[in-house]
Residue frames relative to the residue before (quaternion, step in Angstrom):
aa qw qx qy qz dx dy dz
M 1.0000 0.0000 0.0000 0.0000 0.00 0.00 0.00
N 0.4534 -0.6748 0.4989 0.3003 3.61 -0.99 0.67
T 0.2203 -0.7934 0.5638 0.0649 3.56 -1.06 0.71
A 0.0259 -0.7869 0.6166 -0.0035 3.54 -1.27 0.61
L 0.2026 -0.7821 0.5782 0.1134 3.54 -1.01 0.76
T 0.1824 -0.7552 0.6176 0.1225 3.48 -0.96 0.88
I 0.1079 -0.7506 0.6501 0.0488 3.59 -1.05 0.93
A 0.3222 0.7414 -0.4884 0.3285 3.58 -0.14 1.29
G 0.6030 -0.5473 0.4551 0.3603 3.52 -1.40 -0.11
S 0.4403 -0.6870 0.5059 0.2798 3.52 -1.11 0.48
D 0.1951 -0.7529 0.6215 0.0935 3.51 -1.00 1.01
C 0.3267 -0.7999 0.4648 0.1934 3.59 -0.24 1.26
S 0.6434 0.5065 -0.3308 0.4691 3.63 1.23 -0.29
G 0.5551 -0.6874 0.3621 0.2970 3.60 1.26 0.16
G 0.6676 0.5670 -0.3436 0.3387 3.64 0.98 -0.23
A 0.7812 0.2095 -0.1134 0.5771 3.61 1.16 -0.46
G 0.7257 0.4791 -0.2777 0.4083 3.60 -1.27 -0.32
I 0.8501 -0.1262 0.1239 0.4960 3.49 -1.27 -0.69
Q 0.6337 0.5609 -0.3179 0.4275 3.56 0.96 -1.03
A 0.6968 0.4809 -0.2610 0.4637 3.56 0.77 -1.14
D 0.6292 0.5550 -0.3186 0.4411 3.58 1.04 -0.83
L 0.7231 0.4411 -0.2656 0.4604 3.53 0.77 -1.05
K 0.5985 0.5166 -0.3811 0.4793 3.62 1.10 -0.50
T 0.6495 0.5270 -0.3146 0.4487 3.60 0.94 -0.77
F 0.6212 0.5231 -0.3291 0.4818 3.60 1.01 -0.84
A 0.6559 0.5212 -0.3160 0.4453 3.57 0.92 -0.99
A 0.6692 0.5351 -0.2938 0.4238 3.52 0.97 -0.91
H 0.7140 0.3976 -0.2356 0.5259 3.54 1.30 -0.56
K 0.4340 -0.7264 0.4113 0.3389 3.56 1.32 0.23
V 0.4013 0.6521 -0.4918 0.4145 3.50 0.98 1.14
Y 0.4203 -0.6937 0.5169 0.2738 3.55 -0.88 0.94
G 0.1789 -0.8362 0.5142 0.0663 3.58 -0.60 1.16
M 0.0568 -0.7721 0.6313 0.0454 3.54 -1.22 0.70
S 0.1476 -0.8247 0.5402 0.0789 3.56 -1.04 0.43
A 0.1420 -0.7312 0.6617 0.0858 3.48 -1.36 0.66
I 0.2260 -0.8474 0.4684 0.1065 3.57 -0.28 1.17
T 0.3208 -0.7730 0.5243 0.1570 3.51 -0.68 1.21
A 0.8062 -0.0576 0.0819 0.5831 3.59 1.06 -0.70
L 0.3393 -0.6547 0.6127 0.2845 3.55 -1.28 0.35
T 0.0846 -0.7826 0.6088 0.0988 3.60 -1.03 0.68
A 0.2577 -0.6890 0.6397 0.2228 3.49 -1.20 0.48
Q 0.2631 0.7539 -0.5452 0.2551 3.57 -0.32 1.35
N 0.0551 -0.7468 0.6581 0.0787 3.50 -1.38 0.24
T 0.7698 -0.3695 0.2351 0.4643 3.53 -1.23 -0.31
L 0.6613 0.5082 -0.3174 0.4513 3.61 1.23 -0.19
G 0.7953 -0.2760 0.1923 0.5044 3.59 1.16 -0.40
V 0.5065 -0.6119 0.5056 0.3367 3.55 -1.35 0.00
T 0.1098 -0.8099 0.5726 0.0643 3.58 -0.81 1.00
G 0.8335 -0.0126 -0.0168 0.5522 3.64 1.16 -0.10
I 0.1216 -0.7837 0.6064 0.0569 3.47 -1.24 0.67
S 0.0657 -0.7928 0.6054 0.0239 3.62 -0.81 1.00
E 0.2342 -0.8371 0.4779 0.1266 3.58 -0.18 1.21
S 0.5308 -0.6100 0.4970 0.3149 3.57 -1.15 0.79
S 0.4622 -0.6346 0.5262 0.3268 3.61 -1.05 0.59
P 0.6039 -0.5945 0.3928 0.3573 3.58 -1.04 0.64
E 0.6243 0.5523 -0.3101 0.4572 3.55 1.24 -0.81
F 0.7264 0.3938 -0.2831 0.4869 3.58 0.76 -0.90
F 0.5790 0.5645 -0.3804 0.4488 3.63 1.05 -0.61
K 0.6617 0.5030 -0.3063 0.4640 3.61 0.85 -0.90
A 0.6197 0.5358 -0.3382 0.4632 3.60 1.11 -0.70
Q 0.6208 0.5273 -0.3516 0.4614 3.64 1.06 -0.66
L 0.6983 0.4726 -0.2943 0.4499 3.56 0.90 -0.97
D 0.6389 0.5142 -0.3416 0.4590 3.57 0.98 -0.72
A 0.6466 0.5287 -0.3283 0.4412 3.62 0.97 -0.80
I 0.6710 0.4916 -0.2939 0.4708 3.60 1.03 -0.69
F 0.7395 0.4531 -0.2660 0.4209 3.56 0.69 -1.10
T 0.7067 0.4582 -0.2810 0.4601 3.59 1.11 -0.62
D 0.7348 0.3717 -0.2599 0.5043 3.58 1.23 0.09
I 0.7939 0.0546 -0.0026 0.6056 3.62 0.68 -1.06
Y 0.2547 -0.8194 0.5065 0.0851 3.47 0.06 1.35
P 0.3081 -0.7984 0.4742 0.2068 3.72 -0.51 0.98
D 0.4352 -0.6978 0.5054 0.2612 3.57 -1.03 0.77
A 0.7568 0.0426 -0.0475 0.6505 3.56 1.35 -0.36
V 0.2212 -0.7534 0.6115 0.0972 3.50 -1.39 0.55
K 0.0983 -0.7740 0.6234 0.0507 3.55 -0.78 1.06
I 0.1263 -0.7881 0.6019 0.0249 3.55 -0.82 1.05
G 0.1006 -0.7973 0.5951 -0.0069 3.57 -0.74 1.14
M 0.8527 -0.0722 0.0691 0.5127 3.57 -0.90 -0.97
V 0.0066 -0.7502 0.6604 -0.0316 3.56 -0.93 1.02
A 0.3734 -0.8091 0.4225 0.1655 3.44 -0.53 1.27
S 0.8328 0.0747 -0.0146 0.5484 3.65 1.03 -0.49
K 0.6439 -0.5244 0.4004 0.3873 3.54 -1.32 0.30
E 0.6020 0.5457 -0.3781 0.4438 3.65 1.03 -0.63
L 0.6712 0.4780 -0.3146 0.4711 3.66 0.95 -0.71
I 0.6179 0.5391 -0.3461 0.4559 3.50 1.06 -0.70
E 0.6505 0.5028 -0.3209 0.4702 3.61 0.99 -0.76
T 0.6100 0.5210 -0.3482 0.4851 3.57 1.12 -0.73
I 0.6432 0.5094 -0.3415 0.4585 3.66 0.87 -0.79
A 0.6640 0.5283 -0.3075 0.4307 3.54 0.82 -1.04
D 0.6412 0.5110 -0.3199 0.4748 3.62 0.98 -0.90
A 0.6778 0.4867 -0.3211 0.4480 3.66 0.84 -0.86
L 0.6182 0.5457 -0.3512 0.4435 3.63 0.96 -0.88
I 0.6754 0.4732 -0.2916 0.4847 3.66 0.99 -0.82
T 0.6659 0.5349 -0.3061 0.4205 3.56 0.79 -1.11
Y 0.8032 0.3042 -0.1351 0.4940 3.57 0.81 -1.05
K 0.3968 -0.7417 0.4690 0.2692 3.63 1.30 0.23
A 0.0690 0.8333 -0.5415 0.0873 3.57 0.79 1.08
K 0.1878 -0.7866 0.5825 0.0821 3.58 -1.11 0.68
N 0.8244 0.2250 -0.1803 0.4871 3.54 -1.32 0.30
I 0.1911 0.8102 -0.5194 0.1930 3.51 0.60 1.16
V 0.1091 -0.7804 0.6156 0.0118 3.52 -0.69 1.20
L 0.0839 -0.8147 0.5732 0.0260 3.59 -0.72 1.01
D 0.1005 -0.7588 0.6427 0.0320 3.53 -0.70 1.09
P 0.2431 -0.8315 0.4814 0.1335 3.60 -0.11 1.30
V 0.0749 -0.8484 0.5240 0.0033 3.54 0.42 1.31
M 0.0195 -0.8195 0.5708 -0.0471 3.54 -0.60 1.25
S 0.7888 0.0502 -0.0380 0.6115 3.58 1.21 -0.33
A 0.5118 -0.6238 0.5059 0.3050 3.54 -1.28 0.51
T 0.6860 -0.4517 0.3625 0.4404 3.58 -1.32 0.22
S 0.6630 0.5325 -0.2924 0.4373 3.53 1.05 -0.74
G 0.5805 -0.6036 0.3507 0.4192 3.58 1.29 -0.30
D 0.4775 0.6920 -0.4164 0.3461 3.49 1.35 -0.19
K 0.4258 -0.6995 0.5159 0.2516 3.59 -0.94 0.82
L 0.1536 -0.8131 0.5592 0.0505 3.49 -0.92 1.02
A 0.6649 0.5167 -0.3002 0.4480 3.60 1.28 -0.24
A 0.3851 -0.7288 0.5330 0.1905 3.53 -0.92 1.01
S 0.6468 -0.5112 0.3940 0.4063 3.59 -1.26 0.47
G 0.8011 0.2765 -0.2365 0.4753 3.52 -0.96 0.93
M 0.5239 0.6628 -0.4004 0.3550 3.54 1.28 -0.31
I 0.6659 0.5347 -0.3169 0.4127 3.57 0.91 -0.79
D 0.6300 0.5436 -0.2936 0.4705 3.50 1.03 -0.94
A 0.6676 0.5219 -0.2608 0.4626 3.49 0.98 -1.03
M 0.6396 0.5376 -0.3071 0.4557 3.54 1.07 -0.84
C 0.6636 0.5077 -0.2910 0.4660 3.50 0.95 -0.97
R 0.7212 0.4644 -0.2603 0.4432 3.56 0.91 -0.89
E 0.8097 0.3549 -0.1418 0.4453 3.50 0.86 -1.07
L 0.7813 0.3974 -0.1669 0.4514 3.53 1.00 -0.90
L 0.6671 0.5516 -0.3254 0.3807 3.56 0.76 -1.07
P 0.6600 0.5169 -0.3445 0.4226 3.68 0.83 -0.64
K 0.6893 0.4670 -0.2569 0.4907 3.59 1.29 -0.45
V 0.5731 0.6497 -0.3603 0.3457 3.59 1.25 -0.18
T 0.4091 -0.6753 0.5590 0.2532 3.55 -1.19 0.71
L 0.7838 -0.0110 0.0491 0.6190 3.57 0.88 -1.00
L 0.1786 -0.7381 0.6473 0.0657 3.49 -1.12 1.00
T 0.1336 -0.8303 0.5391 0.0453 3.62 -0.83 0.98
P 0.0529 0.8287 -0.5542 0.0580 3.68 0.54 1.02
N 0.3716 -0.6394 0.6072 0.2903 3.54 -1.37 0.42
I 0.7636 -0.4127 0.2203 0.4451 3.56 -1.21 0.09
P 0.6596 0.4693 -0.3375 0.4804 3.70 0.81 -0.78
E 0.6460 0.5104 -0.3363 0.4572 3.64 0.89 -0.84
A 0.6593 0.5027 -0.3093 0.4658 3.61 0.88 -0.95
E 0.6484 0.4971 -0.3364 0.4683 3.60 0.90 -0.76
G 0.6763 0.4889 -0.3142 0.4526 3.60 0.88 -0.80
L 0.6901 0.4785 -0.2801 0.4652 3.62 1.00 -0.66
S 0.7395 0.4194 -0.2054 0.4849 3.51 1.09 -0.76
G 0.3777 -0.7142 0.5044 0.3046 3.54 1.13 -0.66
L 0.6298 0.5368 -0.3325 0.4523 3.62 1.26 0.05
K 0.4288 -0.6593 0.5581 0.2646 3.46 -1.31 0.51
I 0.1586 -0.8115 0.5592 0.0595 3.57 -0.77 1.09
A 0.0121 0.8183 -0.5695 0.0766 3.54 -0.47 1.29
C 0.7856 0.0929 -0.0750 0.6071 3.60 1.20 -0.20
I 0.7414 -0.4520 0.2912 0.4015 3.53 -1.38 0.23
N 0.6112 0.5537 -0.3323 0.4577 3.59 1.16 -0.67
D 0.6106 0.5398 -0.3197 0.4834 3.55 1.13 -0.82
A 0.6424 0.5277 -0.3135 0.4589 3.56 1.02 -0.82
G 0.6310 0.5328 -0.3198 0.4644 3.53 1.08 -0.65
R 0.6532 0.4839 -0.3156 0.4895 3.58 0.96 -0.82
A 0.6488 0.5345 -0.3229 0.4348 3.53 0.93 -0.83
A 0.6530 0.5332 -0.2823 0.4577 3.55 1.01 -0.98
R 0.6759 0.4650 -0.3115 0.4795 3.57 0.95 -0.81
R 0.6524 0.4992 -0.3495 0.4506 3.63 0.94 -0.68
I 0.6569 0.5014 -0.3397 0.4492 3.60 0.93 -0.75
A 0.6540 0.5239 -0.3146 0.4459 3.54 0.94 -0.87
A 0.6655 0.4727 -0.2781 0.5062 3.64 1.04 -0.78
E 0.6478 0.5243 -0.3323 0.4417 3.69 0.90 -0.81
Y 0.8442 0.2364 -0.0866 0.4731 3.56 0.78 -0.99
G 0.4938 -0.7006 0.4057 0.3175 3.54 1.28 0.16
I 0.3093 0.7542 -0.4983 0.2954 3.62 1.15 0.72
T 0.4859 -0.6698 0.4650 0.3147 3.54 -1.01 0.81
A 0.8131 -0.0377 0.0598 0.5778 3.59 0.90 -0.93
V 0.1313 -0.7729 0.6180 0.0587 3.52 -1.25 0.69
L 0.1203 -0.7692 0.6253 0.0534 3.49 -0.91 1.13
V 0.1548 -0.7872 0.5925 0.0721 3.57 -0.55 1.16
K 0.3118 -0.7797 0.5237 0.1437 3.54 -0.54 1.26
G 0.2662 -0.8650 0.4107 0.1106 3.53 -0.15 1.33
G 0.2776 -0.7931 0.5117 0.1793 3.56 1.08 -0.44
H 0.7974 -0.2442 0.2051 0.5123 3.51 -0.49 -1.19
L 0.2795 0.7563 -0.5393 0.2430 3.63 1.04 0.65
P 0.3724 -0.7139 0.5394 0.2466 3.53 -1.10 0.75
P 0.5261 -0.3312 -0.7612 0.1848 1.72 -1.32 2.04
Q 0.5966 -0.6220 0.3686 0.3484 3.51 -1.10 0.76
G 0.4636 0.6709 -0.4921 0.3047 3.54 -0.90 0.87
D 0.4833 -0.6247 0.5360 0.2981 3.55 -1.42 0.02
L 0.2571 -0.7705 0.5683 0.1312 3.57 -1.12 0.72
L 0.0973 -0.7895 0.6046 0.0416 3.57 -0.84 0.94
F 0.0686 -0.7779 0.6243 0.0199 3.57 -0.93 1.03
D 0.1463 -0.7743 0.6122 0.0658 3.55 -0.86 1.02
S 0.3451 -0.7938 0.4666 0.1820 3.59 -0.38 1.24
Q 0.6102 0.5785 -0.3394 0.4217 3.55 1.22 -0.60
S 0.7633 0.3007 -0.1807 0.5425 3.63 0.95 -0.82
G 0.4135 -0.7127 0.4736 0.3112 3.56 1.18 -0.43
K 0.5133 0.6719 -0.3915 0.3632 3.54 1.33 0.06
T 0.1682 -0.7655 0.6101 0.1166 3.55 -1.26 0.53
W 0.1132 -0.7833 0.6090 0.0519 3.55 -1.06 0.71
V 0.1395 -0.7691 0.6123 0.1190 3.57 -1.04 0.62
F 0.1707 -0.7852 0.5908 0.0720 3.59 -0.67 1.11
E 0.2904 -0.7789 0.5275 0.1752 3.52 -0.27 1.24
G 0.3024 -0.7643 0.5492 0.1512 3.52 -1.05 0.87
E 0.3273 -0.6947 0.6036 0.2143 3.40 -1.44 0.16
H 0.3315 -0.7510 0.5305 0.2115 3.63 -0.70 1.02
I 0.0883 -0.7727 0.6285 -0.0053 3.51 -0.82 1.20
D 0.3249 -0.7785 0.5145 0.1539 3.58 -0.53 1.24
T 0.4116 0.6729 -0.5186 0.3297 3.58 -0.01 1.29
P 0.3932 -0.6985 0.5301 0.2766 3.58 -1.15 0.52
N 0.5776 0.6204 -0.3535 0.3957 3.53 1.35 -0.23
T 0.2957 0.7611 -0.5013 0.2864 3.56 0.35 1.34
H 0.3027 0.7499 -0.5247 0.2659 3.58 1.24 0.40
G 0.8507 0.1833 -0.1556 0.4675 3.55 -0.94 0.99
T 0.3614 0.7486 -0.5060 0.2299 3.65 1.11 0.21
G 0.6636 0.5064 -0.3234 0.4456 3.59 0.89 -0.83
C 0.6183 0.5261 -0.3263 0.4842 3.61 1.02 -0.80
T 0.6977 0.4992 -0.2847 0.4278 3.56 0.85 -1.02
L 0.6461 0.5299 -0.3123 0.4519 3.54 0.99 -0.93
S 0.7080 0.4532 -0.2933 0.4554 3.60 0.75 -0.95
S 0.6311 0.5058 -0.3601 0.4650 3.58 1.07 -0.56
A 0.6216 0.5407 -0.3331 0.4587 3.58 0.98 -0.75
I 0.6398 0.4937 -0.3338 0.4852 3.62 0.98 -0.75
A 0.6460 0.5258 -0.3315 0.4432 3.56 0.91 -0.84
C 0.6074 0.5418 -0.3597 0.4562 3.61 1.12 -0.67
G 0.6538 0.5080 -0.3302 0.4533 3.59 0.94 -0.79
L 0.6356 0.5137 -0.3225 0.4776 3.53 0.96 -0.82
A 0.6554 0.5295 -0.3081 0.4418 3.60 0.88 -0.93
C 0.7224 0.4239 -0.2285 0.4963 3.61 1.17 -0.62
G 0.6338 -0.5973 0.3058 0.3847 3.57 1.35 0.30
L 0.4574 0.6885 -0.4628 0.3202 3.54 1.15 0.26
T 0.5481 -0.5572 0.4778 0.4011 3.66 -1.13 0.30
I 0.6475 -0.5202 0.3770 0.4099 3.54 -1.27 0.33
D 0.6720 0.4842 -0.3307 0.4523 3.63 0.79 -0.84
E 0.6804 0.4543 -0.3129 0.4824 3.69 0.87 -0.79
S 0.5720 0.5590 -0.3748 0.4689 3.71 1.12 -0.54
V 0.6780 0.4770 -0.2838 0.4819 3.58 0.92 -1.01
R 0.6321 0.5493 -0.3375 0.4298 3.60 0.91 -0.83
R 0.6986 0.4652 -0.2592 0.4779 3.52 0.83 -1.03
A 0.6504 0.5147 -0.3265 0.4532 3.57 0.97 -0.87
K 0.6228 0.5321 -0.3496 0.4547 3.65 1.01 -0.72
S 0.6440 0.5138 -0.3308 0.4603 3.57 0.99 -0.81
F 0.6481 0.5353 -0.3047 0.4479 3.52 1.04 -0.88
I 0.7203 0.4619 -0.2730 0.4396 3.58 0.77 -0.93
T 0.5834 0.5489 -0.3565 0.4810 3.56 1.20 -0.60
A 0.6742 0.4733 -0.3039 0.4786 3.57 0.84 -0.90
A 0.6420 0.5254 -0.3282 0.4517 3.64 0.97 -0.80
I 0.6419 0.5109 -0.3146 0.4775 3.59 0.98 -0.77
K 0.6288 0.5515 -0.2957 0.4615 3.56 0.97 -1.00
E 0.7385 0.4340 -0.2323 0.4607 3.53 0.77 -1.16
G 0.6957 0.4605 -0.2646 0.4837 3.62 1.23 -0.45
A 0.4124 0.7631 -0.4343 0.2427 3.52 1.37 -0.11
D 0.7530 0.3480 -0.1668 0.5330 3.51 1.18 -0.72
Y 0.3146 0.7527 -0.5119 0.2690 3.54 1.27 0.30
A 0.2151 -0.7410 0.6246 0.1201 3.55 -0.94 0.97
I 0.3214 0.7385 -0.5145 0.2944 3.56 0.68 1.19
G 0.8548 -0.0114 -0.0566 0.5157 3.61 -0.52 1.23
H 0.5189 -0.6757 0.4530 0.2627 3.53 -1.35 -0.04
G 0.6740 0.4259 -0.2932 0.5275 3.50 1.34 0.26
H 0.7778 -0.1839 0.1731 0.5755 3.60 -0.81 -1.13
G 0.2415 -0.8019 0.5324 0.1237 3.50 -0.24 1.29
A 0.6149 -0.5892 0.4033 0.3348 3.60 -1.35 0.27
V 0.5036 -0.5741 0.5233 0.3780 3.52 -1.29 0.31
N 0.5085 -0.6188 0.5056 0.3207 3.54 -1.34 0.22
H 0.2272 -0.8302 0.5009 0.0914 3.57 0.10 1.32
L 0.7693 0.3699 -0.1553 0.4973 3.53 1.05 -0.90
Y 0.2057 0.8369 -0.4954 0.1092 3.65 1.16 0.40
N 0.6716 0.5179 -0.2838 0.4474 3.53 1.08 -0.85
I 0.6451 0.4893 -0.2977 0.5057 3.53 1.21 -0.60
I 0.6265 0.5661 -0.3128 0.4349 3.54 1.02 -0.93
K 0.6830 0.5056 -0.2588 0.4592 3.49 1.02 -0.95
N 0.7561 0.1911 -0.1389 0.6103 3.55 1.24 -0.46
P 0.0357 -0.8746 0.4833 0.0160 3.57 0.63 1.13
I 0.5563 -0.5677 0.4693 0.3848 3.56 -1.21 0.32
Q 0.3022 -0.7523 0.5589 0.1743 3.61 -0.87 0.93
W 0.2143 -0.8198 0.5200 0.1079 3.54 -0.41 1.22
K 0.7586 0.2647 -0.1816 0.5670 3.63 1.20 -0.19
């Protein structure tokens, strides 16, 4: 069975972070493991508290995973501090990790900040050069590239600059409402660019979409797919998950997507 490791924060409400990642792995029939960077107190309305893992205990989690069940892919999400980023970077080198997808989580869907001071500089210095695929949204891509992004062509320029600046294999700029609507993938090894047109779904239930998309891409890489095909399939998955979660009566704010829609539609028959 193919395996994947998520390195991220825990979302106690189940819509994002570790919980979203593990649900996504399960939906793709990939065996999921987790190393928790932080516990968060959050729900669909916002984040009310963050308790960071100690570097020592966090390292113990990574060592336990890599020395027993080696992951075919690694997804990295919320990392609360530069000390934990340095711990991740050391583990990626020590264990020769492959197929690394980094979702540079800096804030929650509600707008709450999740990144500690010094974390961004450490991420750029320690993690980005080791990443196979980076999945920034528009504000994150603007911050990393120093370019203003107002259209899909701007996203392409930003992706190429980020890849060149940090030595990243591929960059997926999540376009959201850019004209034309869609996400842009740039592969620095082939020099190719793909635009994955999106579909606007009118729903507030988008909690955890970034986590889910990056985890779905990691599943594709874990199973041996190319980067562009992994992104293509992950885009189809997240679109369906958003559609199927549009009527979710979960919480009073930004509800979750339906990570397990494909399983729910074909449930286990207990009788």
